[in-house]
C-alpha positions as CSV (number, residue, x, y, z in Angstrom):
1,M,0.0,0.1,0.4
2,G,1.4,3.3,-0.5
3,Q,1.4,6.0,1.8
4,W,-1.2,9.1,1.1
5,L,0.3,12.9,1.6
6,T,-2.7,16.2,2.6
7,A,-1.7,19.1,1.8
8,I,-2.7,21.1,4.9
9,F,-3.2,25.4,3.6
10,L,-4.0,27.4,6.1
11,P,-3.6,31.4,6.5
12,D,-0.3,33.0,7.1
13,I,-2.0,34.8,9.3
14,G,1.6,36.9,11.3
15,A,2.5,37.7,8.1
16,D,1.7,41.3,7.3
17,Y,1.3,42.6,10.9
18,N,2.9,42.3,14.6
19,W,1.0,40.1,17.3
20,L,0.8,41.6,21.1
21,S,-1.4,38.3,22.5
22,V,-3.0,35.2,22.1
23,S,-5.5,33.2,24.3
24,A,-6.8,30.3,23.8
25,G,-10.0,29.0,25.1
26,F,-11.7,26.1,25.4
27,A,-12.1,25.2,21.5
28,H,-11.6,29.6,20.1
29,T,-8.5,31.4,20.0
30,I,-8.1,35.8,20.4
31,A,-5.3,37.7,19.6
32,M,-4.5,40.9,19.3
33,R,-2.4,43.2,17.4
34,T,0.1,45.9,17.8
35,D,-2.7,48.3,16.6
36,G,-5.5,47.6,18.4
37,S,-7.3,45.1,17.0
38,L,-8.6,42.3,18.2
39,W,-8.6,38.9,16.0
40,A,-10.7,35.2,17.1
41,W,-11.4,32.2,16.0
42,G,-12.4,28.7,15.9
43,W,-16.0,27.3,17.4
44,N,-19.2,29.7,18.3
45,N,-21.8,27.9,19.7
46,W,-22.6,29.7,22.6
47,G,-20.6,33.0,21.1
48,Q,-17.0,33.7,22.4
49,V,-16.0,34.3,18.9
50,G,-17.5,38.5,19.1
51,N,-19.3,38.3,15.6
52,D,-23.0,38.6,16.7
53,T,-23.1,34.4,14.6
54,N,-23.3,31.3,16.6
55,I,-20.8,30.4,13.0
56,D,-17.6,27.9,13.4
57,R,-15.4,30.5,12.3
58,Y,-12.4,29.1,10.7
59,V,-10.2,31.9,9.8
60,P,-9.6,34.5,12.1
61,T,-12.6,37.9,12.1
62,R,-12.3,40.6,13.4
63,I,-14.7,41.5,16.3
64,R,-15.8,45.4,16.7
65,A,-14.0,47.4,15.1
66,D,-14.2,50.5,16.0
67,I,-12.9,49.2,19.5
68,N,-8.7,49.9,20.2
69,W,-8.2,46.6,22.5
70,A,-5.5,46.7,25.5
71,L,-5.6,43.0,27.0
72,V,-7.5,39.7,26.1
73,S,-8.8,36.4,27.6
74,A,-10.5,33.3,26.3
75,G,-12.7,31.6,28.6
76,N,-14.3,28.5,28.5
77,G,-16.7,29.5,25.7
78,H,-16.6,33.2,26.4
79,S,-14.1,35.5,26.0
80,M,-13.5,39.4,27.8
81,A,-11.1,42.1,27.0
82,I,-10.4,45.4,28.5
83,C,-10.6,48.4,26.0
84,S,-7.6,50.7,25.9
85,N,-9.9,53.3,27.6
86,G,-10.3,51.2,30.7
87,T,-13.8,49.2,30.0
88,L,-14.2,46.1,31.1
89,W,-15.9,44.0,27.9
90,A,-16.7,40.3,28.0
91,W,-18.6,37.8,25.5
92,G,-19.9,34.8,25.0
93,N,-21.4,32.0,27.6
94,N,-23.1,33.5,30.2
95,Y,-25.5,30.3,31.9
96,D,-24.1,31.0,34.9
97,G,-23.1,35.3,34.9
98,Q,-19.3,34.7,34.1
99,L,-19.9,37.5,32.4
100,G,-20.9,40.1,34.7
101,D,-23.7,41.6,32.6
102,G,-25.9,40.8,35.5
103,T,-28.1,38.4,33.3
104,Q,-27.7,34.3,32.1
105,V,-27.9,35.7,28.8
106,N,-25.5,34.5,26.2
107,R,-23.5,36.9,24.5
108,S,-22.5,37.4,20.7
109,T,-20.9,40.7,20.5
110,P,-19.2,41.9,23.1
111,V,-20.8,44.1,26.3
112,Q,-19.6,46.6,28.5
113,I,-19.7,45.2,32.2
114,L,-20.4,48.3,35.2
115,P,-20.6,50.9,32.5
């Protein structure tokens, strides 16, 4: 029997941009570029990718282009980030109230916590 070689072509997500930080959650990843933009990809069942859908993303998808981000962290089905102005934002699974917005409603886009 011969061996088969399978080529997998992945996007070169680091070619044109400088990445500042990355955080891997449970089946999703979020990364921040040096320009303050935030990008996410992976499993998106609860909206943890933050792009206003529940559709899985297999390449980096920009989150809230109108915000410059400073810090980011991916959790178990949810994500949190701090904006450059110091405000806290969260999105994704909120079954146990882990987003901190006073609800148990899942969020598919970032919501500001304690505005």
